[in-house]
N, C-alpha and C positions, 0 to 999 in steps of 0.2 A: 424602489426596485422590489421585484418579487423575490421571495425566498422559497426554494423547493428542497425538501429533505428527501433523502433516499435511505431506506433501511434494508439491509440484506437478510433480515429475519434470523440472525444468529442469536444465541443466548446472551451475548455480551451487551448488545445495544440497549435493551430495556433494563438490564441489570445495572448498567452504569449511567444510562440516560444520555446517549449520544446518537448521532446519525452516522452511517457509514460514509455518506458524502452530502455536501450541501452546495447548492448552486444559488448564487446571488448575482443577477445580471449575467455578465459573460465569464464570471469566475466560478470554477468548481474547486472545492477543497475536499480531498479525500482523507478521511481519518487514518491514523496509523493502522496499517493492514498487515496481518500476519498470515502464516501458512495454515489456514483453516479450510475445511471443506464446507459444504453447503449447510451443515448443521452446527458448525463451529468447532469441530474436533480438529486437533493439530495433525497435520500430515508432514511426512519427511522428518520424523524424529531423528535427531543426531546428524542431519545432513543439511548444512547451511545453504548449499547450492539449490537443492530441491525446495527448501523453505523459501528462499528468495524468489525462485521461479513461481511458486504457488502464490506468494504475496503479490507479485506483479500481475499474475492472472486475476487475482481478486481485485486489484486496482483497475485492471482493464474492464472487468465486469461492472464495477461501480460507475466508471466513466460512460460505459455503453448505456446505462440507464438515462443518461442525459444526452444521448446521441453524440457522444464524444469518444475519443480514442487516445491511445498513448501519444499520438502525434500532437495532441493539444497540451501535453504536460510541459510546463515551464520550470518546475522545481520539484525535486524529490529530497526527502530526508530519510536517511537509513540509520536505524538504531540496531546495534549488534551487541550481543552479550560477550562476545570474544572477538576483539579486533583482529586477532590472528586469522580469523575466517574471511577477512576482507577480500582476498583474491577470488574465492569461490562466489561470494556474494556480489562482488564487482563484475565477475564474468556474467552472472545472470542479469545484472543491470545492463551491462553493455549489449548483451544479446537482444534485449528489449528496446533499448534506447540509443543504439549506436548511431543511427542517422538523425535522431531527434536532439540528442545531447542537451538535456535540460541542466540547469544549475542544480548542483547536488551537494549534499553534505552526508558524510558517514561518521558516526561516532559510537563509541563504546558506552554502554550503560551497564549498571550493576546486574539488573535482571529485568525480565518482562513479566507480564501478568501470569503466565503459565510457565513453569520451569522447563517444559519441553520446547518452548519457543526460543529460537536463536536469533531471529531477525524480525524487525517491524519496519514497514515503509509507509510513508505518507507522501501525498502528491498534491500539487496545485496545478490546475489546468486553466487555460483561457480559450474560450470558443466565441465565435461570432455567429449570430443567427443569420 
């Protein structure tokens, strides 16, 4: 099977040595995605809903590089620094995935790579050519 890597050209990918997303066959795996803009700066500081919405927009953009969309997502994993923020983060997730309803996990972590980041979301998608 062929492997295709996608990099979004933020500062994090070369620094850490990973790809924003990888497609092997009909499976796309999108790395943990946060609320960053096109140059990697955090947006929505202090606002878990805005950060979750931006992270999902970034997931959408990564999937689009493989001609895929949120409708192809079969699993999400949501990492939050404060589990008390789950209603707002969950609302953003539901707005994007209400009709898709992927398998999903949300869990609290001690912190993310940048102290301004409140949520990180990763996704797995399946597409058929």
